[in-house]
C-alpha positions in Angstrom: 47.8 -21.8 -21.6 44.7 -21.6 -19.5 41.9 -19.2 -20.5 43.2 -16.6 -18.2 46.5 -16.7 -20.0 45.1 -16.0 -23.5 47.5 -14.2 -25.8 46.6 -11.9 -28.7 49.0 -12.6 -31.6 49.3 -9.9 -34.3 51.1 -10.7 -37.5 52.0 -7.7 -39.5 52.8 -8.6 -43.1 53.6 -6.7 -46.2 50.0 -6.0 -47.2 47.8 -7.3 -44.4 47.6 -7.6 -40.6 46.4 -11.0 -39.3 45.4 -11.5 -35.7 43.8 -13.9 -33.3 43.5 -14.9 -29.7 45.6 -18.0 -28.9 44.1 -20.2 -26.2 46.6 -23.0 -25.7 47.1 -24.1 -29.3 43.6 -23.1 -30.4 43.0 -19.9 -32.3 39.9 -17.8 -31.4 38.4 -14.7 -33.1 40.8 -14.7 -36.1 40.7 -11.6 -38.3 42.5 -10.1 -41.3 42.8 -6.5 -42.4 44.5 -4.6 -45.1 47.5 -2.8 -43.5 47.3 0.9 -42.8 50.7 1.8 -44.0 50.1 5.5 -44.8 52.3 6.5 -41.8 53.1 6.0 -38.2 49.9 7.4 -36.8 47.7 5.3 -39.0 49.7 2.1 -38.3 49.6 2.6 -34.6 45.9 3.4 -34.7 45.1 0.3 -36.6 46.9 -2.0 -34.1 45.4 -0.1 -31.2 41.9 -0.7 -32.6 42.6 -4.5 -32.9 43.9 -4.6 -29.3 40.8 -2.7 -28.0 38.3 -5.0 -29.8 35.8 -6.6 -27.5 36.9 -10.1 -28.6 40.4 -9.5 -27.1 39.6 -7.8 -23.8 40.6 -11.0 -21.9 44.0 -11.0 -23.6 46.4 -9.4 -21.0 49.4 -10.2 -23.3 49.9 -9.0 -26.9 52.6 -10.3 -29.2 53.4 -8.4 -32.4 55.5 -9.6 -35.3 56.4 -6.9 -37.7 58.7 -6.4 -40.7 61.9 -4.5 -39.9 64.5 -3.4 -39.4 63.4 -3.0 -35.8 64.8 -1.9 -32.5 63.1 -4.5 -30.3 64.7 -3.2 -27.1 62.8 0.1 -27.5 59.9 -1.4 -29.4 60.5 0.8 -32.5 59.9 0.0 -36.2 62.8 1.7 -37.7 61.8 1.2 -41.3 60.3 -1.4 -43.7 60.8 -1.9 -47.4 57.1 -2.9 -47.7 55.8 0.0 -45.5 57.9 3.0 -46.7 55.8 5.6 -44.9 56.3 3.9 -41.5 59.6 5.1 -40.2 61.1 5.4 -36.6 57.6 4.4 -35.4 57.6 4.1 -31.6 55.0 1.3 -31.7 55.3 -0.3 -28.3 55.8 2.9 -26.3 52.7 4.4 -27.9 50.6 1.2 -27.5 51.6 0.9 -23.8 50.4 4.5 -23.2 47.0 3.4 -24.5 47.0 0.0 -22.8 49.1 0.3 -19.6 47.5 -2.8 -18.1 48.7 -5.1 -21.0 52.1 -6.7 -21.5 52.9 -5.9 -25.2 56.0 -7.3 -27.0 57.4 -6.7 -30.4 59.7 -8.9 -32.6 60.8 -9.2 -36.2 58.0 -11.0 -38.1 60.3 -13.7 -39.3 61.7 -14.3 -35.8 58.1 -14.7 -34.6 57.3 -17.1 -37.4 60.4 -19.1 -36.4 59.1 -19.3 -32.8 55.8 -20.4 -34.2 57.5 -23.3 -36.0 59.6 -24.1 -32.9 56.6 -24.4 -30.5 53.7 -25.3 -32.9 55.1 -26.4 -36.2 57.7 -28.2 -38.2 60.5 -27.1 -35.9 59.1 -29.0 -32.8 61.8 -31.1 -31.2 64.6 -29.7 -33.4 67.5 -27.8 -31.9 69.1 -26.4 -35.0 67.1 -25.1 -38.0 66.6 -22.1 -40.2 63.3 -20.7 -41.4 62.7 -18.8 -44.6 59.4 -16.9 -44.9 58.4 -16.7 -48.5 55.8 -14.1 -49.2 55.7 -10.6 -50.7 59.3 -10.5 -49.4 61.7 -13.0 -47.9 62.4 -13.1 -44.2 64.3 -15.5 -42.0 64.9 -16.8 -38.5 67.3 -19.2 -36.9 67.2 -21.6 -34.0 70.7 -22.6 -33.0 71.4 -24.9 -30.1 67.7 -24.8 -29.1 67.7 -21.0 -28.9 66.2 -18.3 -31.2 69.0 -15.8 -32.0 67.9 -12.2 -32.4 71.2 -10.4 -32.9 71.7 -6.6 -32.9 68.4 -5.0 -32.0 66.5 -8.0 -33.2 67.8 -8.0 -36.8 69.7 -11.3 -36.9 69.3 -13.6 -40.0 68.0 -11.1 -42.6 68.3 -13.9 -45.2 66.2 -11.9 -47.7 69.1 -9.6 -48.3 71.9 -12.2 -48.8 73.4 -11.1 -52.2 72.8 -14.3 -54.3 73.0 -12.7 -57.8 74.8 -9.4 -57.0 77.6 -10.3 -59.5 75.2 -11.0 -62.4 74.9 -8.5 -65.2 71.9 -6.2 -64.6 71.2 -7.8 -61.2 67.7 -6.9 -60.0 67.1 -4.0 -57.6 65.7 -5.0 -54.2 63.3 -3.0 -52.1 66.2 -2.4 -49.6 68.0 -0.4 -52.3 70.7 -3.0 -53.1 71.0 -5.3 -56.1 71.0 -9.1 -56.4 69.3 -9.9 -53.0 67.5 -13.2 -52.4 64.3 -11.3 -51.9 64.4 -9.8 -55.4 64.3 -13.3 -56.9 62.7 -15.8 -54.4 59.8 -13.8 -53.1 56.3 -13.7 -54.8 57.2 -10.3 -56.1 60.5 -11.6 -57.4 58.9 -14.5 -59.2 56.4 -12.1 -60.8 59.3 -9.9 -61.9 61.2 -12.8 -63.4 58.2 -13.9 -65.4 57.5 -10.4 -66.7 61.1 -10.2 -68.0 60.7 -13.5 -69.9 57.1 -13.2 -71.1 56.1 -9.6 -70.8 53.0 -10.6 -68.8 52.3 -9.4 -65.2 50.8 -12.2 -63.1 50.8 -13.2 -59.5 53.1 -15.9 -58.2 50.2 -18.2 -57.8 49.1 -17.7 -61.4 52.6 -18.3 -62.6 52.8 -21.5 -60.6 49.6 -22.7 -62.3 51.2 -21.9 -65.7 54.4 -23.7 -64.7 52.5 -26.8 -63.8 50.7 -26.6 -67.2 54.1 -26.5 -69.0 54.8 -22.8 -69.5 58.6 -22.6 -70.0 58.9 -19.0 -68.8 56.9 -19.8 -65.7 59.0 -22.8 -64.9 62.2 -20.7 -65.4 60.9 -18.0 -63.0 60.5 -20.7 -60.3 63.7 -22.4 -61.2 65.6 -19.1 -60.7 63.8 -18.6 -57.3 64.8 -22.1 -56.3 68.4 -21.6 -57.3 68.5 -18.4 -55.3 67.1 -20.2 -52.2 69.7 -23.0 -52.7 72.6 -20.5 -52.8 71.3 -18.8 -49.6 70.8 -22.1 -47.8 74.3 -23.2 -48.9 75.8 -20.0 -47.4 74.1 -20.7 -44.1 75.3 -24.3 -44.0 78.9 -23.3 -44.8 78.8 -20.6 -42.1 76.8 -22.2 -39.3 76.7 -25.9 -40.2 72.8 -25.7 -40.1 71.4 -28.3 -42.5 67.7 -28.2 -41.7 65.6 -25.6 -43.5 61.9 -24.8 -43.2 60.2 -22.8 -45.9 56.9 -21.2 -45.0 54.5 -18.6 -46.4 52.4 -18.5 -49.6 55.3 -19.4 -51.9 55.9 -22.7 -49.9 53.0 -24.1 -51.8 55.2 -24.2 -54.9 57.6 -26.7 -53.4 57.5 -29.0 -56.5 58.7 -26.1 -58.6 61.3 -24.7 -56.3 62.9 -27.9 -54.9 64.9 -29.3 -57.9 66.9 -26.1 -58.5 67.2 -25.4 -54.8 68.7 -28.8 -54.1 71.0 -28.7 -57.1 72.4 -25.3 -56.1 72.7 -26.3 -52.5 74.7 -29.4 -53.4 76.9 -27.5 -55.8 78.0 -25.0 -53.1 78.3 -27.1 -49.9 80.8 -29.8 -48.8 79.7 -33.3 -49.6 79.7 -34.3 -46.0 76.6 -32.0 -45.5 74.6 -33.5 -48.3 73.1 -36.5 -46.5 72.2 -34.3 -43.5 70.3 -31.7 -45.6 66.6 -31.5 -45.0 64.2 -29.1 -46.8 60.7 -28.9 -45.4 58.0 -26.9 -47.2 55.0 -26.2 -45.0 51.5 -25.9 -46.3 48.3 -24.4 -44.8 50.4 -22.4 -42.4 48.7 -19.0 -43.0 48.5 -18.7 -39.2 52.2 -19.3 -38.5 52.9 -15.6 -37.9 50.0 -15.4 -35.4 51.3 -18.4 -33.5 54.8 -17.0 -33.6 53.7 -13.6 -32.2 51.9 -15.3 -29.4 54.9 -17.5 -28.8 56.9 -14.4 -27.8 55.5 -15.2 -24.3 56.7 -18.8 -24.4 
């Protein structure tokens, strides 16, 4: 991208909005804000203020990745488990009223992160792979035969809501309203919940990881359960789609050493042996900008 083709990438997460101008592969004017999730008007106003900032006046194109479900054809955020007050939000129509001269596009945040991996990250040069975004929740995206699939209204590959432990007694309630979802066990929130059940302590996933590395059995068990859940979800994808390459991104990816053993064991136990030598599990690190790159990649 030349300077005249600068893109503003906005990554809407569960608790923060990250944004930056992307000039080629270089990020400029990066910022982070706590998300204004009190309702549609506050959410739209926050993103509008970012787009209107002086630093981004030379960005004629704006890519936004947001949690869903979405209707990307209409540019609407239908709902979000992490932003319960934001519902049926006509995000793109309202932003285009404010910025008619700009090309503004919306996609699922995990789809955007998948594009970021495809063009800028671990998915470069790969034609078939799945991405799991491991943060406050669990999202996913899939590149199949060199193409990102979006599905019905952009809601393809909602891996966070694969029912991995739905049959277990007292399976955990997920933010989506169902029980036993991957997100309820393999997200940062899920690991914290698992640790609380076993120890009674309320800690962040990062603190639990530190305790696990120090030999805390309850902490190790919380991450082992998360790894098993990820392995079951990955096995399901392999058996359905024959995809054997998986990229795990987000803050939880830093705990690869804690997640990998149970993940690989569960994966092997629930896939045909012919897939085992093909399986590749990549955990990214230092990719806090992946969502921004992905939002900008909506124009690539």
